GUVEXNU-740103 format. One line per field, with one value per residue: x, z, y of N, C-alpha, C, CB in turn; residue number from 1; chain. Coordinates in steps of 0.001 Angstrom, whole numbers. Atoms other than C-alpha are relative to their C-alpha. Glycine has a CB too. Layout:
<atoms>
n.x: (X / ...)
n.z: (Z / ...)
n.y: (Y / ...)
ca.x: (X / ...)
ca.z: (Z / ...)
ca.y: (Y / ...)
c.x: (X / ...)
c.z: (Z / ...)
c.y: (Y / ...)
cb.x: (X / ...)
cb.z: (Z / ...)
cb.y: (Y / ...)
k: (NUM / ...)
c: (A / ...)
</atoms>
This chain:
<atoms>
n.x: (-524 / -975 / -1093 / -409 / -1165 / 224 / -382 / 1055 / 1212 / -311 / -101 / 1438 / 460 / -601 / 620 / 1423 / 696 / -228 / -1213 / 243 / 586 / -971 / -940 / 567 / -94 / -1384 / -376 / 712 / -327 / -1362 / -422 / -583 / -1258 / -1164 / -1174 / -829 / 443 / -12 / -1239 / -727 / -116 / -1353 / -340 / 557 / -723 / -1488 / 91 / 477 / -1080 / -1062 / 302 / 175 / -1332 / -796 / -910 / -222 / 638 / -865 / 323 / 1261 / -455 / -209 / 1297 / -193 / -708 / 894 / 1060 / -570 / -326 / 1201 / 644 / -1065 / 317 / 1141 / -372 / -1092 / 695 / 704 / -1050 / -483 / 1029 / 61 / -1190 / 251 / 954 / -574 / -673 / -854 / 680 / -452 / 1220 / -68 / 1201 / 1012 / 836 / 1326 / 1122 / 700 / 1469 / 798 / 1308 / 924 / 1311 / 640 / -505 / -1376 / -992 / -1226 / -1227 / -668 / -1281 / -1115 / -1373 / -981 / 137 / -1281 / 124 / -1091 / 193 / 825 / 1331 / 155 / 748 / 368 / -308 / 282 / -823 / 514 / -1202 / 354 / -612 / 994 / -56 / 873 / 1091 / 423 / 1000 / -608 / -688 / 1000 / 621 / -1020 / -157 / 1329 / 208 / -982 / 434 / 1173 / -206 / -1269 / -375 / 15 / -1109 / -1309 / 206 / 536 / -1252 / -650 / 470 / 322 / -589 / -520 / -1273 / -164 / -1456 / -722 / -82 / -602 / 1059 / 984 / 1168 / 851 / 1522 / 511 / 1087 / 1399 / 404 / 1411 / 557 / -471 / 402 / 1173 / -359 / -531 / 1106 / 650 / -709 / 197 / 1390 / -75 / -719 / 893 / 997 / -593 / -826 / 597 / 205 / -1413)
n.z: (946 / 801 / 359 / 1339 / 33 / 891 / 1564 / 587 / 250 / 1090 / 1283 / 344 / 406 / 1317 / 1026 / 257 / 763 / -621 / -725 / -1361 / -754 / -70 / -1037 / -1309 / -7 / -280 / -1316 / -981 / 172 / -63 / -1360 / -848 / 411 / -181 / 258 / 1082 / 1532 / 49 / 825 / -439 / -1397 / -438 / 470 / -840 / -1292 / 79 / 50 / -1389 / -941 / 280 / -731 / -1352 / -696 / 246 / 1084 / 1139 / 1409 / 702 / -493 / 670 / 910 / -697 / 10 / 1026 / -389 / -906 / 866 / 1075 / 1221 / 754 / -361 / 105 / 1013 / -580 / -1255 / 423 / 624 / -1187 / -769 / 652 / -71 / -1504 / -236 / 778 / -727 / -1297 / 301 / -1059 / -1289 / -1349 / -661 / -1385 / -175 / -1071 / 239 / 714 / -619 / 882 / -331 / 961 / 370 / 48 / 695 / 889 / -265 / 213 / -614 / 903 / -895 / 479 / -644 / 540 / -359 / -359 / -586 / 76 / -10 / 802 / 399 / -893 / 187 / -229 / 1045 / -153 / 1341 / 549 / 1137 / 1151 / 498 / 1221 / 1193 / 689 / -422 / -1178 / 571 / -832 / -877 / -1002 / -900 / -728 / -1003 / -1060 / -981 / -612 / -1093 / -1076 / -733 / -587 / -1190 / -774 / -289 / -1419 / -769 / 399 / 24 / 1215 / 940 / 741 / 1362 / 528 / 1326 / 613 / 615 / 1197 / -320 / 1282 / 708 / -929 / -132 / -1177 / 228 / -1084 / 129 / 281 / -1016 / 329 / -39 / -271 / 1387 / 547 / -784 / 475 / 1046 / -709 / -465 / 1132 / 502 / -927 / 180 / 1172 / -508 / -1031 / 684 / 664 / -804 / -488 / 1058 / 668)
n.y: (-842 / 666 / -878 / -159 / -907 / -1174 / 379 / 752 / -832 / -933 / 813 / 241 / -1274 / -508 / 796 / -253 / 1059 / 1383 / 85 / -481 / 1271 / 1072 / -316 / 263 / 1495 / 495 / -437 / 935 / 1438 / 343 / 467 / -1028 / -579 / 847 / -944 / 520 / -567 / -1413 / -262 / -1233 / -71 / -432 / -1428 / -958 / -30 / -510 / -1355 / -332 / 137 / -999 / -1205 / 230 / 291 / -1312 / 313 / -843 / 344 / 981 / 1404 / 673 / 1054 / 1064 / 660 / 1112 / 1182 / 826 / 604 / 813 / -562 / -444 / -1247 / -1080 / -1065 / -840 / -669 / -1054 / -1068 / -644 / -719 / -1014 / -1111 / -612 / -785 / -1180 / -754 / -454 / -1177 / -713 / -148 / 527 / 438 / 567 / 977 / 228 / 1070 / -547 / 558 / 770 / 155 / 967 / -600 / 1048 / -355 / 1033 / 1367 / 201 / -766 / -297 / -381 / -1211 / 179 / -739 / 538 / -968 / -1405 / -614 / -1328 / -665 / -1376 / -664 / 457 / 1403 / 764 / 1269 / 419 / 1391 / 407 / 569 / 638 / 712 / -519 / -664 / -1458 / -353 / -935 / -1077 / 469 / 935 / -930 / -682 / 835 / 299 / -1136 / -222 / 1058 / -277 / -1128 / 282 / 826 / -140 / -1347 / -218 / 757 / -627 / -1559 / -580 / -479 / 1087 / 36 / 1477 / 30 / 1215 / -46 / 856 / 411 / 221 / -1186 / -1054 / -1099 / -104 / -836 / -284 / -161 / -1254 / -244 / 331 / 1348 / 94 / 215 / 1299 / 1077 / 583 / 811 / 1254 / 637 / 599 / 1210 / 1076 / 472 / 764 / 1230 / 695 / 722 / 1098 / 827 / 1277 / 867 / 310)
ca.x: (15704 / 17764 / 21317 / 22347 / 25856 / 25943 / 27710 / 25114 / 22377 / 24009 / 24523 / 20757 / 20036 / 22301 / 20451 / 16936 / 14444 / 15199 / 18980 / 17881 / 15723 / 18523 / 20925 / 18468 / 18259 / 22120 / 22408 / 19777 / 21021 / 24743 / 24986 / 26787 / 29818 / 33004 / 36353 / 38130 / 35959 / 36221 / 38795 / 39662 / 39747 / 43492 / 43668 / 41106 / 42670 / 46135 / 44917 / 43253 / 46301 / 48641 / 46759 / 45841 / 49501 / 50777 / 52772 / 54198 / 52778 / 55707 / 54648 / 51535 / 53595 / 54013 / 50208 / 51293 / 53423 / 50404 / 48284 / 48809 / 49973 / 46430 / 45611 / 48950 / 47854 / 44516 / 46007 / 48986 / 46599 / 44589 / 47862 / 49017 / 45780 / 45737 / 49277 / 48410 / 45417 / 47424 / 49851 / 51540 / 48744 / 49430 / 46360 / 45656 / 43467 / 40318 / 37962 / 35146 / 31704 / 29542 / 25756 / 22864 / 19908 / 16815 / 13634 / 11166 / 12625 / 16254 / 19294 / 21966 / 25413 / 26926 / 30611 / 33075 / 36710 / 38494 / 38429 / 41068 / 41690 / 43695 / 43997 / 41912 / 38946 / 37629 / 36559 / 34617 / 35607 / 33998 / 36397 / 35447 / 37981 / 36159 / 37401 / 33852 / 33276 / 31732 / 28282 / 26891 / 23778 / 26049 / 28091 / 24821 / 23422 / 26504 / 26958 / 23252 / 23152 / 26319 / 25117 / 21748 / 22967 / 26465 / 26481 / 25389 / 28262 / 30980 / 29532 / 28100 / 31712 / 32765 / 32613 / 31007 / 33037 / 33790 / 37258 / 37436 / 40789 / 41822 / 41208 / 42629 / 39390 / 37716 / 34190 / 32227 / 28553 / 26449 / 24131 / 20321 / 19979 / 16316 / 15789 / 17659 / 16585 / 13158 / 14920 / 16641 / 13432 / 11765 / 14565 / 14297 / 10534 / 11286 / 13774 / 11379 / 8668 / 10792 / 12722 / 10163 / 9659 / 13416)
ca.z: (9751 / 6779 / 6331 / 3099 / 2565 / 1152 / -2048 / -2651 / -2168 / -4560 / -7145 / -7151 / -7409 / -10471 / -12439 / -14085 / -15505 / -15219 / -14369 / -11314 / -10184 / -11154 / -8868 / -5975 / -6549 / -6616 / -3321 / -1548 / -2841 / -2619 / 1119 / 4042 / 3595 / 3151 / 3658 / 1247 / -1726 / -730 / -3418 / -1915 / 1719 / 2217 / 354 / 2514 / 5633 / 4511 / 3727 / 7240 / 8995 / 7186 / 8683 / 11950 / 12698 / 11477 / 8595 / 5574 / 2011 / 977 / 3203 / 1080 / -1265 / 1421 / 1104 / -2136 / -97 / 1684 / -1398 / -4114 / -7586 / -9170 / -7265 / -7956 / -11035 / -9519 / -6165 / -7829 / -9737 / -6566 / -4624 / -7221 / -7223 / -3446 / -3345 / -6040 / -3893 / -707 / -2316 / 131 / 2696 / 6397 / 7238 / 10943 / 11832 / 13819 / 14164 / 11566 / 12944 / 11561 / 11726 / 10095 / 8251 / 8739 / 6496 / 4883 / 6800 / 5784 / 7507 / 5297 / 6880 / 6573 / 7351 / 6049 / 6088 / 6878 / 9247 / 8324 / 9126 / 6730 / 5751 / 8806 / 7978 / 9153 / 6463 / 6876 / 3796 / 2031 / -331 / -3884 / -5250 / -8396 / -11899 / -13130 / -13187 / -10041 / -10995 / -9466 / -8096 / -6253 / -4721 / -3777 / -2110 / -272 / 1099 / 1812 / 3858 / 5661 / 6503 / 7612 / 10038 / 10971 / 11142 / 14767 / 15802 / 14129 / 14360 / 11666 / 10544 / 9347 / 5632 / 4166 / 1198 / -1206 / -2442 / -6047 / -5251 / -8739 / -10114 / -7038 / -6604 / -3325 / -3781 / -984 / -353 / -1701 / 1423 / 1138 / 2268 / 2907 / -992 / -1422 / 1500 / -46 / -3062 / -716 / 848 / -2491 / -3603 / -321 / -839 / -4222 / -2690 / 110 / -2414 / -4427 / -1780 / -542 / -4167 / -4906)
ca.y: (153852 / 152650 / 154073 / 155642 / 156895 / 160471 / 159325 / 156706 / 159179 / 161638 / 158872 / 158272 / 161938 / 162460 / 159826 / 159971 / 157418 / 153606 / 154136 / 155969 / 152870 / 150528 / 152474 / 152292 / 148504 / 148147 / 150148 / 147943 / 144697 / 145010 / 144196 / 145988 / 148258 / 146391 / 148380 / 146147 / 147400 / 150993 / 152053 / 155474 / 154456 / 154676 / 157931 / 159601 / 158286 / 159237 / 162848 / 163084 / 161705 / 164020 / 166997 / 165646 / 164493 / 168037 / 166532 / 168422 / 168455 / 166292 / 163478 / 162852 / 160733 / 158276 / 157299 / 155276 / 152857 / 151640 / 150606 / 148004 / 148758 / 148826 / 151954 / 153862 / 155761 / 156993 / 157750 / 159678 / 161795 / 162576 / 163255 / 165580 / 167599 / 167821 / 169091 / 171636 / 172791 / 172849 / 175202 / 177625 / 177323 / 176532 / 174531 / 173805 / 170753 / 170687 / 167815 / 168110 / 167399 / 164635 / 163978 / 162125 / 163702 / 161718 / 161689 / 159310 / 156286 / 156889 / 158182 / 160054 / 160123 / 163564 / 162996 / 165679 / 164300 / 167555 / 170422 / 172791 / 176397 / 178627 / 182142 / 183108 / 181041 / 177600 / 175087 / 172029 / 169924 / 166936 / 165284 / 164468 / 161908 / 160457 / 161100 / 162073 / 165830 / 167332 / 168773 / 171892 / 170009 / 167481 / 170523 / 172380 / 169317 / 168437 / 171852 / 172297 / 169028 / 170014 / 173512 / 172136 / 169508 / 170639 / 174413 / 174370 / 172160 / 174405 / 178010 / 180150 / 181406 / 178040 / 177561 / 174253 / 173243 / 170417 / 169712 / 168345 / 166653 / 165677 / 169207 / 170991 / 173072 / 173967 / 174993 / 176679 / 176486 / 179133 / 178944 / 178782 / 175292 / 176004 / 175948 / 172627 / 170578 / 170101 / 168506 / 166040 / 165260 / 164543 / 162223 / 160366 / 160015 / 158533 / 156044 / 155182 / 154333 / 152201 / 150479 / 147779 / 146399 / 145922)
c.x: (1089 / 1144 / 314 / 1284 / -176 / 366 / -972 / -1222 / 125 / 73 / -1427 / -504 / 407 / -483 / -1540 / -428 / 354 / 1477 / -129 / -579 / 1056 / 1116 / -557 / 4 / 1388 / 374 / -623 / 570 / 1601 / 634 / 719 / 1339 / 1096 / 1327 / 767 / -441 / -65 / 1333 / 656 / 220 / 1320 / 360 / -666 / 567 / 1346 / -85 / -358 / 1093 / 1033 / -254 / -26 / 1415 / 914 / 1187 / 138 / -743 / 881 / -215 / -1082 / 527 / 67 / -1355 / 170 / 665 / -900 / -1101 / 701 / 31 / -1191 / -434 / 948 / -493 / -1129 / 318 / 1023 / -750 / -683 / 948 / 519 / -894 / 23 / 1220 / -13 / -1004 / 776 / 992 / 925 / -977 / 576 / -1190 / 172 / -1263 / -868 / -842 / -1126 / -1215 / -577 / -1420 / -711 / -1190 / -920 / -1486 / -462 / 582 / 1504 / 860 / 1095 / 1114 / 666 / 1449 / 1223 / 1350 / 930 / -532 / 1198 / -135 / 1218 / -382 / -1181 / -1475 / -58 / -848 / -284 / -67 / -490 / 838 / -730 / 1162 / -323 / 636 / -1270 / -210 / -975 / -1158 / -387 / -1203 / 538 / 636 / -1028 / -536 / 797 / 73 / -1216 / -226 / 996 / -328 / -1254 / 165 / 1278 / 325 / -111 / 1103 / 1339 / -82 / -208 / 1217 / 731 / -608 / -145 / 525 / 157 / 1250 / -74 / 1486 / 813 / 291 / 392 / -794 / -826 / -1225 / -912 / -1375 / -503 / -1043 / -1296 / -289 / -1500 / -615 / 488 / -385 / -1317 / 244 / 602 / -1088 / -770 / 761 / -88 / -1271 / -28 / 728 / -871 / -1162 / 301 / 531 / -737 / -185 / 1277 / 551)
c.z: (-826 / -376 / -1384 / 53 / -964 / -1412 / -664 / -336 / -1271 / -1355 / -534 / -575 / -1321 / -1143 / -178 / -759 / 594 / 471 / 1348 / 956 / 178 / 1166 / 1473 / 337 / 333 / 1484 / 1005 / 69 / 183 / 1488 / 791 / -662 / 358 / -273 / -1061 / -1477 / 16 / -641 / 552 / 1611 / 467 / -362 / 997 / 1395 / -20 / -2 / 1557 / 913 / -119 / 815 / 1377 / 698 / -276 / -915 / -1159 / -1301 / -545 / 373 / -616 / -869 / 672 / -15 / -1088 / 551 / 634 / -958 / -1100 / -1337 / -1002 / 296 / -219 / -830 / 496 / 1208 / -367 / -471 / 1025 / 801 / -605 / -55 / 1323 / 246 / -632 / 859 / 1288 / -256 / 1045 / 1365 / 1275 / 729 / 1422 / 103 / 1098 / -336 / -732 / 625 / -979 / 590 / -893 / -218 / -222 / -610 / -694 / 474 / -310 / 775 / -1041 / 874 / -583 / 764 / -800 / 572 / 775 / 649 / -39 / 58 / -703 / -427 / 836 / -81 / 307 / -1074 / 493 / -1364 / -75 / -1255 / -1136 / -722 / -1442 / -1208 / -684 / 461 / 1136 / -527 / 1066 / 934 / 1035 / 951 / 812 / 1013 / 1067 / 1078 / 781 / 1168 / 1174 / 866 / 870 / 1311 / 826 / 468 / 1518 / 795 / -266 / 137 / -1381 / -816 / -613 / -1424 / -431 / -1356 / -475 / -737 / -1146 / -71 / -1207 / -714 / 913 / 217 / 1229 / -278 / 1285 / -238 / -322 / 1105 / -505 / -8 / 49 / -1368 / -501 / 899 / -472 / -1219 / 540 / 451 / -1056 / -559 / 974 / -68 / -1153 / 248 / 787 / -791 / -722 / 740 / 232 / -1343 / -638 / 593)
c.y: (-801 / 960 / 105 / 998 / 1228 / -109 / -828 / 834 / 879 / -708 / -193 / 1315 / 449 / -845 / 395 / -1287 / -1351 / -80 / 559 / -1176 / -1043 / 406 / -127 / -1482 / -430 / 347 / -1070 / -1360 / -451 / -484 / 1042 / 464 / -940 / 969 / -482 / 411 / 1445 / 471 / 1172 / 31 / 440 / 1304 / 1049 / -65 / 537 / 1575 / 494 / -93 / 956 / 1308 / -18 / -131 / 1409 / -235 / 958 / -515 / -1154 / -1249 / -676 / -1116 / -1426 / -958 / -1146 / -1294 / -876 / -734 / -915 / 763 / 462 / 1371 / 1090 / 1109 / 979 / 757 / 1173 / 1243 / 896 / 786 / 1263 / 1242 / 504 / 811 / 1352 / 960 / 529 / 1216 / 471 / 268 / -598 / -472 / -584 / -872 / 292 / -1132 / 435 / -747 / -1112 / -211 / -753 / 1055 / -1139 / 469 / -1180 / -1448 / -293 / 1032 / 346 / 469 / 1235 / 117 / 596 / -652 / 1049 / 1097 / 652 / 1632 / 633 / 1310 / 701 / -526 / -1554 / -614 / -1283 / -599 / -1451 / -184 / -647 / -566 / -628 / 806 / 735 / 1454 / 148 / 872 / 1002 / -550 / -843 / 1095 / 596 / -987 / -340 / 1041 / 482 / -956 / 409 / 1215 / -399 / -897 / 227 / 1403 / 348 / -478 / 911 / 1555 / 425 / 632 / -1008 / -111 / -1570 / -93 / -1471 / 75 / -1013 / -165 / 6 / 1361 / 1123 / 1283 / -110 / 881 / 84 / 13 / 1246 / 382 / -454 / -1483 / -136 / -234 / -1347 / -1215 / -717 / -1068 / -1371 / -716 / -745 / -1220 / -1143 / -577 / -1023 / -1319 / -840 / -789 / -1111 / -1162 / -1362 / -910 / -445 / -1292)
cb.x: (556 / -659 / 1138 / -1246 / 1242 / 697 / 1352 / -372 / -269 / 1324 / 720 / -889 / 394 / 1590 / 163 / -272 / 379 / -318 / 1061 / -1026 / -1231 / 693 / 486 / -1404 / -408 / 1069 / -526 / -1453 / -482 / 712 / 894 / 232 / 226 / -88 / 908 / 2 / -1511 / -199 / -300 / -856 / -309 / 998 / -564 / -1433 / 88 / 819 / -1101 / -1114 / 569 / 53 / -1133 / -874 / 788 / 544 / -375 / 1510 / 1 / 1331 / -297 / -907 / 1389 / 452 / -1240 / 880 / 1128 / -761 / -907 / -805 / 829 / -1127 / -488 / 1327 / -456 / -1154 / 659 / 1007 / -990 / -670 / 1137 / 318 / -1432 / -71 / 1158 / -625 / -1304 / 776 / -918 / 612 / -1256 / 754 / -648 / 51 / 441 / -871 / -384 / 15 / -1046 / 744 / -676 / -524 / 77 / -108 / 127 / 357 / -820 / 278 / 561 / -304 / 1111 / -976 / 207 / -138 / 739 / 710 / -471 / 707 / -180 / 379 / -305 / 86 / -473 / -589 / 731 / -1236 / 1556 / -1573 / 1022 / -780 / 503 / -1620 / 730 / -1214 / -370 / 836 / -1325 / -442 / -1007 / 1158 / 818 / -1099 / -464 / 1370 / 504 / -1125 / 329 / 1357 / -311 / -848 / -18 / 1140 / -859 / -1101 / 197 / 378 / 1245 / -1133 / 1039 / -156 / 1049 / -1605 / 1379 / -929 / 1157 / -631 / 100 / -856 / -1259 / 1333 / -950 / 725 / -806 / 308 / -657 / -597 / -114 / -356 / 617 / -580 / 446 / 1542 / -140 / -917 / 969 / 924 / -806 / -170 / 1472 / 221 / -983 / 661 / 1196 / -672 / -591 / 974 / 342 / -1498 / -857 / 1115)
cb.z: (689 / -1240 / 640 / -907 / -424 / 495 / -130 / 898 / 1227 / 281 / 248 / 1289 / 907 / 24 / 371 / -867 / -1520 / -1081 / -705 / -72 / -806 / -1518 / -242 / 71 / -1361 / -1031 / 280 / -355 / -1453 / -512 / -108 / 1485 / 631 / -1062 / 1180 / 120 / -528 / 1412 / -1513 / -477 / 565 / -494 / -1568 / 19 / 542 / -1436 / -1126 / 482 / -85 / -1557 / -350 / 187 / -705 / 1371 / -521 / -242 / -1110 / 153 / 1371 / -938 / -543 / 1360 / -349 / -1167 / 860 / 1181 / -709 / -156 / -630 / 259 / 1422 / -610 / -1364 / 336 / 1056 / -1236 / -970 / 919 / 208 / -1217 / -358 / 1186 / -468 / -1458 / 352 / 730 / -287 / -675 / -145 / 862 / -853 / 1183 / 204 / 235 / 1174 / -1707 / 341 / -268 / 92 / 734 / -1279 / 1463 / -1017 / -1652 / -793 / -1469 / 1201 / -1128 / 87 / 292 / 225 / 390 / -1346 / -1074 / 1387 / -1340 / 1374 / -1207 / -1548 / -273 / -1463 / 1348 / -1294 / 744 / -342 / -342 / 452 / -819 / 1055 / -138 / -953 / 120 / -1208 / 1158 / -473 / -924 / -699 / -679 / -723 / -922 / -517 / -613 / -715 / -1053 / -579 / -606 / -979 / -1015 / -412 / -824 / -819 / 512 / -599 / -1516 / 595 / 359 / 737 / 775 / -967 / -38 / 4 / -857 / 1019 / -1367 / 635 / -951 / -679 / -527 / -1186 / 1250 / -1212 / 524 / 1159 / -1406 / 379 / -1337 / 1142 / 733 / -1016 / -171 / 1359 / -424 / -885 / 1176 / 640 / -1069 / -276 / 1293 / -300 / -1066 / 840 / 1073 / -770 / -715 / 1341 / 824 / -956 / 264)
cb.y: (1258 / -576 / -373 / 566 / -807 / 1101 / -802 / -1090 / 912 / 713 / -1455 / -467 / 932 / -26 / -1522 / 1404 / 46 / -1214 / 657 / 1233 / -684 / -213 / 1392 / 537 / -603 / 667 / 1526 / -150 / -379 / 1225 / -1204 / -552 / 1361 / -1329 / 188 / -1508 / -520 / 581 / 230 / 1309 / -1242 / -837 / 258 / -150 / -1294 / -568 / 408 / -901 / -1236 / 323 / 463 / -1247 / -1513 / 619 / -1223 / 95 / 1356 / 219 / -6 / 1065 / 385 / 463 / 1067 / 527 / 267 / 1009 / 1184 / -1299 / -968 / -887 / 2 / -532 / -682 / -843 / -1082 / -557 / -541 / -1045 / -878 / -450 / -435 / -1171 / -721 / -429 / -902 / -1235 / 987 / 1541 / -531 / 1082 / -1011 / 1172 / -1393 / 1206 / -643 / -273 / 1132 / -1293 / 1220 / -1686 / 928 / -563 / 1183 / 321 / -942 / 57 / -747 / 1126 / -1215 / 1326 / -1480 / 1570 / -445 / 439 / 39 / -496 / 457 / -781 / 34 / 1469 / 336 / -254 / -128 / -99 / 149 / -217 / -909 / 977 / -1127 / -138 / -1230 / -761 / 1025 / 792 / -818 / 1261 / -688 / -1157 / 1071 / 558 / -1143 / -138 / 1151 / -181 / -1600 / 203 / 1173 / -627 / -1379 / -481 / 927 / -535 / -1694 / -400 / 818 / 1105 / 769 / -1360 / 832 / -373 / 736 / -509 / -303 / 631 / -1411 / -943 / 271 / 412 / -10 / 582 / -564 / 1142 / -334 / 6 / 1472 / 566 / -670 / 1296 / 1163 / 43 / 488 / 1148 / 760 / 263 / 932 / 1032 / 308 / 394 / 1216 / 787 / 343 / 1140 / 731 / 466 / 722 / 286 / 612 / 1227)
k: (1 / 2 / 3 / 4 / 5 / 6 / 7 / 8 / 9 / 10 / 11 / 12 / 13 / 14 / 15 / 16 / 17 / 18 / 19 / 20 / 21 / 22 / 23 / 24 / 25 / 26 / 27 / 28 / 29 / 30 / 31 / 32 / 33 / 34 / 35 / 36 / 37 / 38 / 39 / 40 / 41 / 42 / 43 / 44 / 45 / 46 / 47 / 48 / 49 / 50 / 51 / 52 / 53 / 54 / 55 / 56 / 57 / 58 / 59 / 60 / 61 / 62 / 63 / 64 / 65 / 66 / 67 / 68 / 69 / 70 / 71 / 72 / 73 / 74 / 75 / 76 / 77 / 78 / 79 / 80 / 81 / 82 / 83 / 84 / 85 / 86 / 87 / 88 / 89 / 90 / 91 / 92 / 93 / 94 / 95 / 96 / 97 / 98 / 99 / 100 / 101 / 102 / 103 / 104 / 105 / 106 / 107 / 108 / 109 / 110 / 111 / 112 / 113 / 114 / 115 / 116 / 117 / 118 / 119 / 120 / 121 / 122 / 123 / 124 / 125 / 126 / 127 / 128 / 129 / 130 / 131 / 132 / 133 / 134 / 135 / 136 / 137 / 138 / 139 / 140 / 141 / 142 / 143 / 144 / 145 / 146 / 147 / 148 / 149 / 150 / 151 / 152 / 153 / 154 / 155 / 156 / 157 / 158 / 159 / 160 / 161 / 162 / 163 / 164 / 165 / 166 / 167 / 168 / 169 / 170 / 171 / 172 / 173 / 174 / 175 / 176 / 177 / 178 / 179 / 180 / 181 / 182 / 183 / 184 / 185 / 186 / 187 / 188 / 189 / 190 / 191 / 192 / 193 / 194 / 195 / 196 / 197 / 198)
c: (A / A / A / A / A / A / A / A / A / A / A / A / A / A / A / A / A / A / A / A / A / A / A / A / A / A / A / A / A / A / A / A / A / A / A / A / A / A / A / A / A / A / A / A / A / A / A / A / A / A / A / A / A / A / A / A / A / A / A / A / A / A / A / A / A / A / A / A / A / A / A / A / A / A / A / A / A / A / A / A / A / A / A / A / A / A / A / A / A / A / A / A / A / A / A / A / A / A / A / A / A / A / A / A / A / A / A / A / A / A / A / A / A / A / A / A / A / A / A / A / A / A / A / A / A / A / A / A / A / A / A / A / A / A / A / A / A / A / A / A / A / A / A / A / A / A / A / A / A / A / A / A / A / A / A / A / A / A / A / A / A / A / A / A / A / A / A / A / A / A / A / A / A / A / A / A / A / A / A / A / A / A / A / A / A / A / A / A / A / A / A / A / A / A / A / A / A / A)
</atoms>
C-alpha cells in the first residue's frame, strides 16, 4: 500500500484535467515527508499542546516565539482566528482517534488533530489552516472519511468537524458518508491508474 496524506488526496480531488494529473505527479515525485518543509507543523502542535496541557486561550500567543519571522504573519492570522473561535468556550481535551482508509492500493491517513468536549458535546476536529477558501466538497469528504473510519472509536454521539481556523468557523459533518465514500474510491482509482506511469 502507498500512503497518501489526507491533504494531498484532497488537493488531487479539488483539481480537474491536466492540473489533476500534475498534482498526482508532484505527490509521487516529491519524496518522503520532511518536518522542516511542513509550514504549519509548529502551529498544529502548539494548538494541540495548549488544550492537552490545559492552558488558557491567552497562551496561544506563545506559539509565535517558537517560529521564524517568515511565519509570523500567517501564524498570527491563524491564532487570531482560533482565539475568536475559542471565544467563551471551556473545551476539555480528549485524545482524538486516528485511522487509515485503504482502497485501490492506497492508504489515506485520517488524523484529526483535536478532540474537544464543549457545550456538552464531543467534537473530533480536523484543522484547516490554509488561506484558500475551504470548499464544501473538501469538508464533505473530510467528515465522511472521519465518520467512516473513526466513528466506532469515539461513539456515535461524537461530532466529526472541520475547523476553518483563519475564519473562526467550525463546520460539522452532514452525515451520509455512504454517499461520499464512493467518490473517495473513484478518486483513488484514478490515482492508482496514473501512478505507475509517473
